[in-house]
Every structure is written in C-alpha cells, then in structure tokens.
N, C-alpha and C positions, 0 to 999 in steps of 0.2 A: 505284507507289512499291513500293522491293526489298522483298524479303522476305529473312530469313534461317531457320534451323532455329526448330522450336518454336512456330510458330503458321500457321493456312490463311491463304492468297492472298487469299480473301473469307471473313469469318464467315462469310454468308449464301448463300453458294454451297451450291445443292442437289445431291444424288447425281446423277450422272451413271447412264448405262445399264450401262454394264460395272462392275462391283462390284469394291468395294477389297478383296484378299484377304490374311490374315497369309502368315508364310514357309512354312508345311503347303499353301497352297494353299485352305484354307477362308476362307468371307465372314469379314473381319475382324468382332468385334462392338462394338453399337453402347454409346456410352457416356454420360451425362446428367448436368448440372450444372443444380440450381436454390439461384437466390439471392433470398433474400423481404430487401428488406433495407427503409429506412425509409419511405420511397417508393417504389418499384419493384417486381415481380416477375416475374423474369427466369428463363428456360429455355432451354439450348441439348443438342441430342441431335449425337453428332457420330462418327463414324467413323473411328479411325486411321488414318494413312498414316503412309508410311516417314519422311517429313518433316512431322510435324505432325500435323493432322488433318482430314475436312471436315466441316461440318454439314449435317447432312438435315434438320432442323429447327429452326425457334427461337421463342421467345416471348416476349414483354417487355409489361408494364401497370401502369400508375400505379396504385395502390392506397392511396397516402398512411397508411398502416398505423400509421404513428408520429404521425398530425395530433392535437394537442391532446395528445400524452403530456408535454411537455417543462412542460405546466401543471399537469397530474393527477396525473401520473408512472404509469399504465393506460394500456391500448389503450383507445381507443374502441370500442364495440357495434359502429356501422355501419362502424369502419375492418375490424375485425375482418372482417365479413363481405365487404366488398371485399376484401379477402386472401383470405378462407377460397376463394370463387367463384373466383378467378384460379388458387388452388393445386389445385382442383378438377380445373380445364381444364388444368393442368401436368401431372397423373395420370392423365385421358383419355389423352393426347399420348403419355404414360411406356407407358400400356397396350399402346395403338395400335401405335407404332413394335418395341415387344416388347423395351423393353431391360430387361435382367435388373436386378432391384433391388440385386443385391451393386455395378450399374455405375452407379448413380442415385447421384450425392453430392449429397444437401440441405442449405443451411447459411440459417439466420439471425441477421443481426445486429445493430445498435445497438437499434431498436425493443424487438425480443426483448430482448434482455440487459439494459434499462435498466427493462422495464416491470415493476413487482409482480404482473401477471395474463400476463408472455410466457410462462411456461414453463403454465401453464393453455391459451394458445391453442395450443402447442404440439403438448400433447395432444388438443387436439379434431381439429385437422389428421389427426392421425394415427390416430383412431377412425373418423373422417370420410372421409376417401381414402385411407387407406394410406402415404401422405407422413410419412416417418421427419427432422423437419427436426432438425439441430445446431446448436444456437446456439454460434458459433467465440467467441472472443474476439479485442480487438484487434490483437494480435500476430500471430495466423494472417491477419485481414486483410488487414492490409499487408503482409504476405508472398505471399497471394497473389495481392495486385494487382499485386505488384512482378514476379510469375514470369509473370502474362498479358502484360505490357508490356516484358519482359527485351528483345525482339527488335525496339525502337523506339528501343532507344537507343544513338543516333550511335556508330560503330564508332569513330570517332576520338575520341570523348569519353576525359575520364579520369574525371567524375564526373556524377553524377544526381540528380537529387529529384522521386519516384513520388510524386504527388498522387491519392489517392481522396477524392473529392468524394460523400459522401452524402447521405443526408436527414436523417441525426441525428446524425451524425458525419463528422471528414475525416481520412483517414490518411495521414500522411507519410513516406515510407523514403529515406534518404541511402545512395546507394551510392558505391563507390568503387572504379576499375578494379585490379584484380588479375590479371597476367598476360593471357590472353586473354579474363575473361569481368568481372562484376562481382560483389561482396561487400555485402551491407547493414550498415554500420558504425554506424548510431542507426536508432530510425523512432520515433514516437508519435502518438497519437490525440486532438485535440484536439474535446472535446465540441459541436462545432460543426457543421449539416451547411446543407444550403439550406432544411428544414424548420423546425430548431429555430430557426434563423438568423432565417428570417422571421417566424417567430413573436414571437421575442422585438423584432421591428421592424416593427410591420405599415405598410405604405405608406401614406403620406398621402394626402388628396385631391389636393393641389399639390405632389406631393413633390418636392423641393429637392436640391442637391447635398448637405445636411446631413444629409440622411436616409440616402443611399449610402456618405457619410462613416462613419459611426456603427456602419451592419455592417463598414466596413473595419476601423474602431480593434478593434471588439467579438471581431473573429478574430483581427485583431494581439495582443490581450492573452492569446488562448488558446495564441496558437504562441508567445507569452514564456514562458507558463506554463511550457510544456514542457520546458524548459531546456536544450534541443539547440544547441550549441556548434560542433562539428568544423569547427575553423578551416582544416582541410587542406582541405575541401570549399570551405570560403569562398574562401580563395585561388583554390582553379580556376575556383570560379565568376567570379573579378574577372578573371580570366585568360582568360574565353571558352573555357574548357575544360572548363567542365560547362552543363550545359540539364535543366528541368525535363521532365518527362512529364505529361501530364496525363488521366485517365481519369474519366469519369462523365459522364452528361446536361447538367451545368450546363457544360463545358467545350467539350462535341463541340456544344451549342447555340450557342456564342461563335461556332465556328468555322463553322457553318452560317451565323452572320449574316454573318460576315465574308468567307465567300465569295458571298454575297449569293445562294443555290439559293431554285428556287424550289419546291423542297421536297429533303427529308433524304435524302442518296446518302450512305450510308456507305463506297463507294469510295473518295470525292474528300475525306472525313474523316479517316477513318482513316489515319493516319502524315503527314499535314499540319502543317508547320512554321508558326506564327506567331510574330512577334515581339513585343514587349511592347507595342510601341507598336499594333501591331493588336487584341490584346486590351484596349487601351483604347478604341481607337477605335470597336469591337462594343459595348464596355459603352456608351460615350455613346451610341451609335445605340441601342440597348435603352430605355435614358434617357429620349430624347425619344419616342418610340413611345407611352407611356404602357402603362398597361395592355392597354386596348380593341386598340391596334396589337400590342401582342406577341401575344395571341390570337389575333390573323387571320396572322401569320408561320408559313408553311408548319413551319418548322425547331422552330419552340415550340409554340403551339397552345395553347387554354384551357387545360390541363393544366398546363401549366408557367410562365405566363403570369405569375404572384406569386411564383414562386421563381427565377427566369432569374437577375434580378439579385442575390438571395443570391449563385447560386454564383460572380456573376462581382465579388462582393465576397469572398468568398474567395480568389479567386483573386487578386486585387491585393494581399490582405495579405502573401499570400507572395510573392508577386513583391517587393515592400518590405521582407518580413526576410528572401531570398535571391534579391538582383536576379540576373536572368539576363534577355539580350536576346531568349533564344529559349525555346520553347516546344512541344514535340512534341505534338499531341493524338494519343487512344488511343481509339477504338473496341472497345475489348474490357478485359480487365482480370478481376477475382475469376472467373467463368464460368471462362475460358480457362484462368484460372492451376488449377483445379479438376477442369479435363478433363485439361489435361498431367499432374497430378500422379497423378490414373487412371491415365492410361494407362502413366504409367513405369512405376508399381508393379505393373500386370499385365503389362507384358515383362518382367519380373526373372524369371530361373528359377526353378522350384517349387522350393524344400529337400524330402530324403525326410524322412519321416517317421524319428523314434527306431527305430519297429521296426522300419522297412523296413533303417534303418543298422545294426541289431544283427544282422538276416539276412545282411545282404551279410558282415557281419564273421565270422559263424559258417561261414558255406560257404565263404569266401575258406581259411581254416584247415583244411577239411576237405580240401578241393581238395588243398592243398600237404600234406597228411597222405599220401595216398592215392598221389601223382606218384612 
C-alpha cells in the first residue's frame, strides 16, 4: 500500500537498532497518545521521523467502559475497574519508555462524556495512576480521526466521508478537496456506536434479517437527525469522485472477514479497498456464523462477537444514506491524529519570552548609540 506524508508505513513497526535523531543529532523524543473509548483502551508510543513517526510500543484492550451506560446513565463499577486496570498498564508502559508527561496526550470520549460519574472516574484514574485524561467533545474527536486518516484518501478523489465508529457514538466528517488538500465542510456525531446499538437491539436466539434491519434503521434515523445535506459532495459521490474512509475495530473486523484471514494482519487490512458489495457479503457471512461462530473467528473473537454486526449495521446505514461504491479501511485514527498534532506543535520554533524580547530591544538601541 503506498503511503504519503503524515503516518508510519506500519503502525506496529518497532524501533530499529539505529535510533531516530532530530535535526541537532540528538535522539528524537518519544510521544504518547492514549484513547479511552466506550469499548477500548488504546495506547501508542512513537518517535517522530522526517515523514510521520515510528511506533515503538502499542497497547489495546477491550474494556467495555460504556457497558450498561445507555440504560443507567452511569459507568458501572465493574466496567470502571476493567478500564482502570488497563489504564494502570498504560501508565506503566509510559513510565518504562520514559515518555515525558508533557508529551503524552490522554483523552476520553463518549462514555466519560455521557456518564453522570464520568468526571469522578477521570479523577480516580489521575489519583491512582498519574494519568491526566482529558474528556474531548465530539467535534475534536471527529477532527482527530480525520487527521489520522487523511493520507488514506484517494489522491484522485474530490470528496470523502470519514467514519469513526466508536462504542458509544459514531463521528462522521465530510471532506471536500481544496487545492492539494482536503477541508472538512461538515461533521456530526450520531449517538449510536457498537455498544449502544447492540444494547438497544439484543440479538435474539434465532436472529433473522428483521433484527439486523432494525439496527440499520435505528442508525439511519440518527444520521437523518443530524441534518447534514452537502449537495456538492452528494453530486461528487454520485459521479464516483468521492469515497468513504472507515476507521474502527468494527470496520477492520469486516475487512478481516472479507479477506478470510487466519489471524488479524494489520498490514493487509490498513489501506484495503472494499466495495459496497464486499461489505454486504462480509456482513452476510457474519450473520450466517451466529454468535458462537463469530466468537471463533480469529479477526473477531469472543470479546467482539456480540458487537461486530452492530458495526456492520452502522456502516450499512451510512452507505444507504451516502451511497458510495468504495470504502477504504483504516487501521488508524484518533491516536494517530493525537500523535501527529503533538509532533507538529513540538516542531514549531519556540517564541522568545517578552522579557527576552525587551532585552534584545534595549541592547539594539544601546549598540546603535555607541557606534
């Protein structure tokens, strides 16, 4: 898969014996990005390169922090314990790698945003692990997902719709080409993700097409409620000059099923092109497998077996609302966006303080007077 500026060739590629160095010849510093979502806790630690970055450590664990949240409005005690344990492991990795706290960006998304006790859990994590999680709003979440996936947009495309399917919400961002790059022209956050949708539509013993279609319809209503029109992008999609970009475990799992992988392989999935027919065929296969069969699939496993069809239904609803024959699969997103944002800010030249500027000004006048 060809790569462009702004992301690593292989996200999980480990450091090589020869270290990356900055322009002064010193070892380039490590940066960290931690994303606590409704379903997953994920960490990336990376070192900047001239083009993008190289990952030196990664961690991902399904914690289901938002389990039951849609029913109670609160984070469950057992869910918080699972998430806390995963975050404690992340804190250990960050410390072991020697990541400076100023270069660690740790964020929490929908579960902590929506829960009445979300802020309390964030404080518990701070006191117990030292991690300072920041709850981000849907707009920032969508923007970071776009930044992490930008280099997967077809360079010949005129428009794209970036889809970030989370556990508690789904962020959508519509992009239009402007010159050599893309500009986000609209975005929305649908209050349905794989966990919330699956909880609203528990899988019956003999699940049929009606059950799946009910999930698709539910997500379709959430998209329509967003009120996004974007006629120019609709026209480009109709003329096959735009495409979807899908980032999340829900969509990468579909890709793994489509490829019939014996075990998940990020290098084969990230950047994969799938047609709409490919997505529908993968969803049909998942329906036929049933819960036990899905649990045995290497690209899904027991932790995702009851959620993956909710993810497929979300994608199906989006494809019906915004028809596109092509979907590019992204095994990257918010964390990569956080890393790129931090590295870009760190590379900016430091501005001198006001005190230093005043001293320089006085020195200049004095030199001129004595000349």
